[in-house]
C-alpha positions, -999 to 999 in steps of 0.1 A, spaced: 1 -1 1 12 36 -8 10 65 16 -5 82 -14 -41 73 -14 -45 81 -51 -20 54 -60 -41 27 -38 -68 30 -66 -68 1 -90 -51 11 -122 -35 43 -109 -6 26 -90 19 42 -113 0 72 -123 27 98 -133 8 122 -159 8 159 -153 -30 156 -147 -24 130 -120 -2 154 -101 -32 178 -96 -56 149 -90 -34 135 -62 -33 169 -44 -71 173 -47 -77 137 -37 -55 140 -6 -72 171 4 -106 158 4 -98 126 20 -81 145 49 -112 166 52 -137 137 52 -115 115 75 -117 143 101 -154 149 96 -166 112 96 -142 92 113 -134 118 143 -162 143 146 -193 125 135 -184 94 156 -178 116 188 -210 137 183 -228 104 182 -213 92 213 -219 123 232 -252 132 219 -245 163 201 -270 177 179 -263 194 145 -268 227 159 -242 222 184 -268 216 214 -261 186 236 -290 161 245 -296 157 282 -271 134 298 -285 100 310 -281 96 349 -253 73 361 -280 54 382 -317 45 375 -345 57 397 -347 20 410 -314 23 430 -332 20 463 -345 -15 462 -312 -25 443 -290 -10 470 -311 -29 497 -307 -62 476 -269 -55 471 -274 -49 434 -267 -12 429 -237 -17 406 -260 -36 382 -280 -5 376 -251 15 359 -259 15 323 -241 -9 299 -205 2 290 -190 0 255 -153 -1 256 -145 13 221 -166 45 230 -141 51 258 -112 44 238 -124 69 212 -130 95 238 -96 92 256 -80 93 222 -97 123 211 -86 142 242 -50 131 236 -51 142 199 -73 173 201 -43 196 195 -32 175 165 -68 178 152 -68 217 154 -34 218 140 -45 198 108 -74 221 104 -51 251 105 -26 235 79 -56 227 56 -73 260 56 -48 279 34 -49 250 6 -86 254 -1 -114 279 -1 -141 277 23 -173 260 7 -150 248 -22 -167 219 -39 -146 186 -39 -132 178 -72 -142 143 -87 -115 120 -96 -112 98 -129 -119 67 -111 -151 79 -94 -186 75 -108 -221 87 -100 -227 58 -78 -193 58 -61 -181 94 -55 -168 113 -25 -188 146 -31 -190 176 -8 -176 208 2 -146 219 23 -159 236 56 -129 236 79 -142 265 100 -173 243 106 -150 214 114 -132 236 140 -163 247 156 -176 212 159 -142 199 174 -143 227 200 -180 215 209 -169 181 213 -139 190 236 -164 211 258 -187 183 261 -160 158 271 -149 183 297 -186 186 310 -187 148 311 -156 144 332 -167 172 355 -202 151 359 -182 121 370 -174 137 403 -212 143 408 -220 107 399 -192 96 423 -208 115 453 -240 97 445 -222 65 444 -207 71 478 -241 81 494 -257 47 480 -226 28 493 -218 13 458 -193 -12 455 -171 9 432 -170 38 457 -158 14 485 -133 -1 459 -118 34 449 -117 44 485 -97 14 496 -74 16 467 -67 54 475 -58 42 512 -34 16 498 -18 37 471 -12 66 496 3 42 520 25 27 493 40 60 483 45 72 518 67 41 522 86 48 489 115 71 492 121 70 455 91 91 445 80 122 462 43 130 459 13 138 480 -22 124 472 -55 136 487 -92 131 478 -111 164 466 -136 170 491 -135 134 504 -147 122 470 -130 88 460 -137 96 423 -114 127 423 -78 122 434 -55 153 435 -18 144 431 9 167 437 43 153 421 76 167 432 103 168 404 131 143 409 164 156 415 192 157 388 165 157 362 148 182 340 119 182 364 141 189 394 125 213 419 92 214 401 58 211 416 31 195 395 -4 193 404 -27 167 387 -62 156 389 -74 121 384 -109 116 376 -128 83 378 -161 70 362 -186 51 383 -180 25 354 -144 21 365 -123 2 356 -142 -5 322 -141 33 318 -105 44 324 -98 75 343 -90 108 328 -58 127 340 -51 163 336 -20 182 347 -34 215 362 3 229 362 11 245 330 42 225 315 57 221 281 62 183 279 59 159 249 35 136 269 12 163 281 -11 183 257 -12 221 257 -43 220 279 -29 194 305 -41 160 292 -17 134 303 -9 105 279 1 72 298 -2 36 295 -10 15 326 0 -19 329 -33 -28 346 -65 -9 341 -81 -20 373 -53 -12 395 -51 26 403 -14 23 415 -6 11 381 -21 41 367 -2 64 390 31 46 383 25 50 346 17 87 351 50 92 369 69 71 342 52 96 314 66 125 334 102 112 343 112 89 315 140 108 297 148 83 272 115 65 261 114 44 227 96 65 200 58 57 200 37 77 177 7 72 198 23 97 224 22 126 200 -3 147 221 16 178 220 28 184 184 52 212 191 69 196 220 71 162 201 88 177 172 115 193 193 118 162 214 122 137 186 142 163 164 179 172 159 202 177 188 196 213 188 159 206 187 163 185 219 183 212 237 156 238 230 129 212 243 148 209 274 152 247 278 116 252 274 106 223 299 131 239 324 115 272 321 80 257 327 94 237 356 107 268 372 74 286 367 56 258 385 72 270 419 69 307 412 
């Protein structure tokens, strides 16, 4: 398969005519537009209940009205709506790559005119054609609405969690127990300096303060993170945001942390992976971690690029304690 989608069409594998050069550009432009529109935006709008006008359908409650009887019978957790793992994966990846999506829109805008009609290709026909118009301003607006909807959803997890605590749900007890175990484990660990507290006593929202390890680029830094859990944990994985502004290749410009826990159901595994994402100075290249395009470009660039990355990271670390 060629990285050029035009050459993957039957009969056009070796197309080299002058007309083909223009067709290649036009074809790539509309594929990029439609991939972003259909594979990313439409999918997330459906998952989040976003209407075409940008309004959002009322959110379904975490628990049904029948919780009282279920709680008495020990079946409260059975009332949590069915979970679909692919939806959670798509939402987490959207948060990771939101910066990249916006950057792709900005790069594409100068290449086409707004409302410009897609150009048909010689291999397309009336019954098999990708038609439409370039509307990057509209795509940008929809991306921003999706992001706001995800932020609201994450904030609602805290409210759901308080309800779960009040109703003595099993997941609430599980997270409370894990919090106590994780806190004790790190208090006994001299290798890592961190502080861990629940926000307003809610086991579904953990506030983590990480102190930069000496002799590293993070030395002397103070980084505040928030870990938010769903009542569907561990099926629905937590969302982690660094509330301290930091220029880091594993942290998006608005603080979303990209990390890979070894065990989804073990919160200590999540915390360990978060620390590794912050501190690993020589990780193997992994394209999945490109959540901050500018920082990643410098981090994986030339020797001079890497020096510039380190300088910007150190400046951000210094600001974290000012």
